[in-house]
VOTOR-548336 format. One line per 10 residues: number of its first residue (from 0); for each residue x, y, z of C-alpha. Coordinates in nm, 3 decimals, m for minus. Last residue first. Layout:
N
NUM) X,Y,Z  ...
! end
This chain:
487
486) m6.995,1.582,m5.092  m6.703,1.764,m4.865  m6.413,1.593,m4.834  m6.196,1.695,m4.486  m5.920,1.835,m4.487  m5.693,1.670,m4.291  m5.496,1.789,m3.992  m5.220,1.502,m3.841  m5.119,1.637,m3.491  m5.415,1.491,m3.281
476) m5.571,1.803,m3.159  m5.592,1.937,m3.498  m5.712,1.586,m3.667  m6.004,1.721,m3.857  m6.043,2.052,m4.116  m6.314,2.121,m4.315  m6.351,2.469,m4.079  m6.073,2.587,m3.858  m6.318,2.828,m3.588  m6.248,3.188,m3.682
466) m6.001,3.437,m3.487  m5.836,3.470,m3.187  m5.583,3.802,m3.171  m5.304,3.779,m2.873  m5.096,4.074,m2.816  m5.069,4.429,m3.039  m4.801,4.353,m3.241  m4.956,3.991,m3.339  m4.966,3.678,m3.208  m5.231,3.424,m3.375
456) m5.483,3.189,m3.240  m5.725,3.020,m3.504  m5.983,2.829,m3.344  m6.098,2.457,m3.227  m6.459,2.496,m3.164  m6.616,2.346,m2.795  m6.729,2.700,m2.654  m6.806,2.691,m2.281  m7.099,2.564,m2.070  m7.019,2.606,m1.734
446) m6.924,2.370,m1.436  m6.572,2.313,m1.524  m6.460,2.416,m1.808  m6.238,2.166,m2.050  m6.063,2.136,m2.396  m6.087,2.506,m2.478  m5.931,2.494,m2.778  m5.655,2.719,m2.937  m5.467,2.718,m3.310  m5.214,2.821,m3.448
436) m5.044,2.856,m3.758  m4.739,2.690,m3.943  m4.730,2.743,m4.333  m4.672,2.450,m4.573  m5.074,2.352,m4.656  m5.154,2.379,m4.345  m4.947,2.254,m4.019  m5.150,2.373,m3.711  m4.945,2.431,m3.385  m5.109,2.396,m3.088
426) m5.229,2.571,m2.782  m5.467,2.367,m2.564  m5.685,2.560,m2.256  m5.779,2.357,m1.975  m6.027,2.492,m1.683  m6.135,2.399,m1.334  m5.788,2.199,m1.280  m5.764,1.897,m1.068  m5.757,1.624,m1.309  m5.505,1.835,m1.527
416) m5.257,1.883,m1.279  m5.067,1.529,m1.290  m5.113,1.431,m1.637  m4.984,1.762,m1.736  m4.663,1.736,m1.557  m4.621,1.424,m1.710  m4.630,1.620,m2.066  m4.942,1.517,m2.330  m4.902,1.541,m2.691  m4.960,1.854,m2.921
406) m4.855,1.980,m3.247  m4.496,2.080,m3.125  m4.397,1.776,m2.924  m4.339,1.786,m2.551  m4.596,1.986,m2.398  m4.487,2.220,m2.197  m4.734,2.331,m1.934  m4.914,2.669,m1.794  m5.043,2.795,m1.443  m5.312,3.019,m1.393
396) m5.468,3.076,m1.037  m5.741,3.237,m0.906  m5.744,3.288,m0.552  m6.041,3.189,m0.295  m5.779,3.104,m0.025  m5.914,2.756,0.035  m5.877,2.745,m0.357  m5.509,2.842,m0.382  m5.404,2.594,m0.121  m5.585,2.282,m0.244
386) m5.373,2.400,m0.609  m5.096,2.453,m0.415  m5.099,2.093,m0.219  m5.261,1.866,m0.519  m4.988,2.043,m0.737  m4.700,1.992,m0.438  m4.802,1.596,m0.348  m4.796,1.513,m0.781  m4.451,1.674,m0.783  m4.320,1.494,m0.458
376) m4.471,1.154,m0.648  m4.279,1.188,m0.981  m3.938,1.315,m0.814  m3.838,1.658,m0.758  m3.675,1.950,m0.918  m3.768,1.926,m1.256  m4.123,1.951,m1.186  m4.097,2.338,m1.132  m3.970,2.361,m1.504  m4.286,2.236,m1.664
366) m4.498,2.441,m1.356  m4.426,2.690,m1.598  m4.497,3.012,m1.600  m4.717,2.979,m1.240  m4.966,3.290,m1.240  m5.131,3.365,m0.912  m5.437,3.602,m0.894  m5.631,3.787,m0.590  m5.285,3.843,m0.457  m5.215,3.956,m0.066
356) m4.900,4.076,m0.099  m4.808,4.008,0.279  m4.972,3.620,0.366  m4.985,3.540,m0.007  m4.563,3.651,m0.028  m4.545,3.406,0.289  m4.725,3.140,0.120  m4.523,3.194,m0.190  m4.179,3.130,m0.017  m4.341,2.761,0.158
346) m4.455,2.659,m0.165  m4.085,2.729,m0.309  m3.953,2.569,m0.013  m4.181,2.282,m0.036  m4.102,2.217,m0.434  m3.711,2.243,m0.306  m3.525,2.563,m0.369  m3.266,2.682,m0.626  m3.337,2.463,m0.887  m3.659,2.622,m1.025
336) m3.475,2.919,m1.115  m3.614,3.213,m1.023  m3.857,3.481,m1.147  m4.104,3.688,m0.913  m4.322,3.953,m0.984  m4.539,4.146,m0.816  m4.818,4.332,m0.944  m5.052,4.563,m0.795  m4.878,4.815,m0.623  m4.905,5.076,m0.865
326) m4.538,5.086,m0.942  m4.614,4.705,m1.039  m4.850,4.757,m1.281  m4.670,5.049,m1.428  m4.352,4.803,m1.474  m4.588,4.554,m1.641  m4.721,4.747,m1.900  m4.908,4.551,m2.173  m4.900,4.672,m2.541  m4.792,4.358,m2.674
316) m4.420,4.434,m2.720  m4.442,4.579,m2.350  m4.506,4.204,m2.202  m4.203,4.066,m2.385  m3.962,4.380,m2.265  m4.146,4.307,m1.892  m4.091,3.907,m1.930  m3.692,3.935,m2.044  m3.607,4.183,m1.735  m3.808,4.003,m1.490
306) m3.592,3.680,m1.586  m3.755,3.395,m1.769  m3.781,3.010,m1.703  m3.918,2.975,m1.352  m4.166,3.303,m1.348  m4.393,3.336,m1.030  m4.645,3.636,m1.108  m4.860,3.740,m0.840  m5.145,3.944,m0.905  m5.352,4.216,m0.706
296) m5.707,4.312,m0.799  m5.837,4.688,m0.921  m6.124,4.494,m1.078  m6.065,4.560,m1.482  m5.694,4.606,m1.401  m5.633,4.251,m1.289  m5.682,4.135,m1.606  m5.321,4.239,m1.710  m5.216,3.946,m1.515  m5.404,3.723,m1.720
286) m5.303,3.901,m2.048  m4.950,3.833,m1.913  m5.030,3.457,m1.863  m5.185,3.390,m2.189  m4.844,3.576,m2.365  m4.670,3.343,m2.132  m4.829,3.016,m2.327  m4.809,3.170,m2.662  m4.742,2.822,m2.900  m4.358,2.937,m2.872
276) m4.256,2.603,m2.698  m4.507,2.355,m2.683  m4.890,2.396,m2.510  m5.123,2.374,m2.228  m5.299,2.599,m2.027  m5.432,2.540,m1.697  m5.681,2.668,m1.486  m5.705,2.653,m1.161  m6.076,2.874,m1.027  m6.063,3.114,m0.697
266) m6.302,3.349,m0.931  m6.443,3.142,m1.185  m6.299,3.216,m1.539  m6.440,3.480,m1.758  m6.765,3.505,m1.928  m6.895,3.153,m2.142  m6.518,3.031,m2.176  m6.533,3.089,m2.525  m6.655,3.464,m2.487  m6.422,3.525,m2.232
256) m6.129,3.405,m2.507  m6.260,3.654,m2.740  m6.210,3.954,m2.490  m5.893,3.821,m2.350  m5.782,3.981,m1.972  m5.872,3.608,m1.888  m6.160,3.837,m1.659  m6.334,3.726,m1.334  m6.638,3.536,m1.287  m6.789,3.490,m0.962
246) m6.996,3.192,m0.924  m6.787,3.061,m0.670  m6.694,2.762,m0.491  m6.609,2.705,m0.098  m6.317,2.456,0.018  m6.403,2.182,0.211  m6.243,1.918,m0.022  m5.986,1.830,0.244  m5.623,1.842,0.324  m5.500,1.641,0.607
236) m5.247,1.385,0.432  m5.094,1.650,0.282  m4.982,1.845,0.542  m4.695,2.040,0.445  m4.432,2.030,0.772  m4.213,2.346,0.846  m3.887,2.271,1.074  m3.739,2.575,1.145  m3.934,2.893,1.075  m3.690,3.156,0.986
226) m3.378,2.932,0.882  m3.650,2.702,0.758  m3.606,2.343,0.703  m3.825,2.183,0.474  m4.144,1.866,0.544  m4.331,1.677,0.314  m4.644,1.415,0.497  m4.622,1.073,0.551  m4.956,0.871,0.609  m5.231,0.911,0.832
216) m5.347,1.173,0.986  m5.425,1.115,1.387  m5.647,0.975,1.602  m5.544,0.837,2.003  m5.520,0.538,2.198  m5.200,0.459,2.132  m5.011,0.736,1.868  m4.888,0.507,1.591  m4.655,0.586,1.296  m4.714,0.976,1.293
206) m4.496,1.071,0.977  m4.296,1.289,0.867  m4.105,1.383,0.524  m3.756,1.507,0.378  m3.718,1.474,0.011  m3.373,1.473,m0.171  m3.346,1.454,m0.519  m3.044,1.273,m0.719  m3.271,1.006,m0.836  m3.467,0.935,m0.544
196) m3.242,1.011,m0.157  m3.463,0.989,0.090  m3.489,1.251,0.417  m3.715,1.049,0.664  m3.855,1.134,1.016  m4.111,0.897,1.200  m4.322,0.959,1.498  m4.399,0.662,1.736  m4.636,0.721,2.055  m4.681,0.507,2.352
186) m4.330,0.430,2.423  m4.045,0.258,2.543  m4.165,m0.048,2.274  m4.020,0.172,1.990  m3.677,0.213,2.164  m3.596,m0.178,2.110  m3.489,m0.284,1.771  m3.171,m0.149,1.800  m3.140,0.037,1.499  m3.499,0.207,1.509
176) m3.793,0.176,1.329  m3.662,m0.127,1.092  m3.683,m0.047,0.734  m3.786,0.246,0.553  m3.553,0.513,0.545  m3.275,0.319,0.688  m3.025,0.274,0.980  m3.237,0.443,1.227  m3.152,0.646,1.500  m3.350,0.744,1.825
166) m3.503,1.046,1.945  m3.691,1.059,2.305  m3.968,1.335,2.336  m4.142,1.430,2.638  m4.468,1.582,2.811  m4.404,1.591,3.123  m4.632,1.529,3.407  m4.305,1.431,3.673  m4.505,1.070,3.723  m4.517,1.017,3.375
156) m4.109,1.163,3.335  m4.038,0.894,3.597  m4.209,0.661,3.406  m4.007,0.702,3.085  m3.686,0.690,3.299  m3.728,0.354,3.429  m3.837,0.256,3.063  m3.489,0.354,3.046  m3.363,0.134,3.308  m3.575,m0.196,3.173
146) m3.477,m0.146,2.811  m3.075,m0.077,2.955  m3.108,m0.392,3.111  m3.211,m0.594,2.794  m2.946,m0.479,2.610  m2.657,m0.563,2.837  m2.414,m0.614,2.593  m2.431,m0.342,2.353  m2.335,m0.080,2.649  m2.170,0.234,2.449
136) m2.391,0.143,2.138  m2.695,0.118,2.337  m2.615,0.410,2.512  m2.628,0.642,2.196  m2.914,0.518,2.062  m3.168,0.723,2.347  m3.007,1.072,2.149  m3.165,1.349,2.244  m3.418,1.348,2.544  m3.649,1.641,2.511
126) m3.839,1.705,2.817  m4.135,1.964,2.799  m4.354,2.024,3.092  m4.069,2.182,3.345  m4.099,2.302,3.651  m3.752,2.497,3.617  m3.618,2.332,3.885  m3.845,2.034,3.939  m3.734,1.930,3.592  m3.404,1.961,3.634
116) m3.418,1.759,3.968  m3.613,1.470,3.824  m3.329,1.425,3.542  m3.052,1.460,3.807  m3.229,1.185,3.990  m3.255,0.976,3.650  m2.940,1.001,3.585  m2.858,0.872,3.892  m3.069,0.551,3.862  m2.946,0.527,3.580
106) m2.768,0.140,3.600  m2.578,m0.061,3.382  m2.467,m0.372,3.613  m2.146,m0.398,3.755  m1.824,m0.213,3.629  m1.866,m0.046,3.290  m1.527,0.152,3.190  m1.592,0.401,2.975  m1.263,0.574,2.834  m1.230,0.938,2.897
96) m1.293,1.199,2.601  m1.673,1.222,2.775  m1.979,1.069,2.692  m2.320,1.294,2.674  m2.502,1.333,2.984  m2.518,1.666,2.951  m2.844,1.808,3.143  m2.953,2.150,2.918  m3.182,2.341,3.109  m3.445,2.649,2.946
86) m3.667,2.846,3.154  m3.433,2.934,3.392  m3.427,3.275,3.325  m3.054,3.248,3.270  m3.144,2.956,3.048  m3.396,3.123,2.852  m3.174,3.386,2.762  m2.886,3.219,2.599  m3.138,2.989,2.426  m3.259,3.303,2.213
76) m3.425,3.111,1.916  m3.322,3.279,1.605  m3.263,2.971,1.396  m2.927,2.978,1.400  m2.861,2.981,1.761  m2.951,2.629,1.748  m2.614,2.466,1.600  m2.466,2.706,1.899  m2.665,2.489,2.124  m2.594,2.193,2.043
66) m2.274,2.225,2.022  m2.203,2.375,2.332  m2.417,2.117,2.468  m2.212,1.816,2.338  m2.379,1.596,2.133  m2.466,1.208,2.258  m2.664,1.214,2.533  m2.799,1.551,2.568  m3.083,1.608,2.760  m3.316,1.925,2.657
56) m3.542,2.033,2.971  m3.850,2.275,2.909  m4.026,2.569,3.018  m4.403,2.604,2.934  m4.475,2.986,2.838  m4.674,2.882,2.585  m4.582,3.054,2.307  m4.216,3.146,2.330  m4.134,2.885,2.572  m4.355,2.548,2.451
46) m4.202,2.665,2.117  m3.888,2.679,2.174  m3.877,2.296,2.323  m4.088,2.181,2.054  m3.891,2.289,1.840  m3.558,2.122,2.004  m3.705,1.796,1.955  m3.734,1.861,1.590  m3.448,2.024,1.565  m3.288,1.705,1.712
36) m3.466,1.494,1.491  m3.396,1.661,1.180  m3.334,1.376,0.877  m2.960,1.363,0.916  m2.893,1.076,1.020  m3.183,0.843,0.992  m3.491,0.922,1.174  m3.681,0.817,1.494  m3.928,1.082,1.735  m4.030,0.823,2.002
26) m4.303,1.027,2.219  m4.346,1.036,2.608  m4.698,1.092,2.724  m4.815,1.367,2.978  m5.020,1.501,2.718  m5.059,1.298,2.369  m4.905,1.529,2.164  m5.035,1.758,1.973  m5.401,1.850,1.834  m5.490,1.608,1.572
16) m5.138,1.488,1.473  m5.163,1.624,1.114  m5.311,1.999,1.224  m5.061,1.991,1.534  m4.753,1.897,1.291  m4.877,2.208,1.080  m4.959,2.458,1.314  m4.615,2.354,1.491  m4.675,2.528,1.839  m4.600,2.180,2.006
6) m4.951,2.173,2.130  m4.983,1.950,2.413  m5.317,1.690,2.354  m5.563,1.496,2.561  m5.660,1.110,2.516  m6.032,1.116,2.445  m6.178,0.812,2.667
! end
């Protein structure tokens, strides 16, 4: 028998949960302090009202109603109007200032009656109880009795046909599911929210630990908190390799490079330019951007190391007019320090721009700068998510990556992205007879033949020039060029 699901309204969560929360059942949402449990639960209610016209009841066992209402208003949810219309009901069960004196057995029968009345009053299909752990704090000596009473609460919600969320606190990100080790046995479903600190960087993730009798995606998925969208999940575990591949070629912006890659990049491909500082990576990007003129395409340029004025000035020095492209509506340039947002926020921002600007190309200069804002694991997952998104959108991408040495070498950034790129172009310095020269080589091009020679690469007043291949020399890519003696 297939368990019917209720769409939460959070598209990404509905994606990883294969349809939403199990209908008519209670789901435990557990997380440490600050992991966004209350926000996740409130968004469940808000989306129910906004998208499906389903009323909801919000029960608070911990925070005061006025505080919750004030905090949630920052997400542009019109809770005041919903309360007046009877679509959203707050049920205040939070402790007051007076001292609580337990007399007799712990009993939630009065609360169950209030809860049932509230649900029936607005015909609520969604219920949130936040946070159940406060009951254990007040009556810790009666934990078995509390468990029995909370089971009765869950049964009441089930009898009323409500799909509900109960939040609970946990003390560690990868330890016991809940603080008291009891709450998870009250529900059929468990969702974990984490806010992990690693190397002075925080990263939020969500994991569906169990949906009894129902399928869901396994593993953690990063998420971000957005003022306009509340919780936004990046569904890594649900990504697939079902994107289409195109045989159409698009220009690199450099005629000689087009010849090296057999006519241009494939449309929708991911292309990496690797090189040391000053090797010509930004020049390659500028030409890639300028290539939109050929077919009247649009391009989004995300720069994380230079200002827009500096980019426009440098491009003009190579005979490329970014200002004109921008005025014509063909180019959009975004320059920000990578540290101003998390990788998840950068990804969400790019998705928003893509929806409105609809670019055919995206250039990122550089990925190495972006990698500073996350752990290695977080950056790998960002790269997987971002490249998969571009391929599904059939957007041609060019990324740059800095190598640690002037003569080459592989950076951690390059190691993370190179396996999933379609084309890798290497820019290297070559020391020849006391003179520093530059070289260019196509390391790989998936699905196409390409020039395997190492050619001279020059930066002139008119831009990039690709010359003849280096002859009689070996060891260029290893950083140890040597003349080959011909017998």
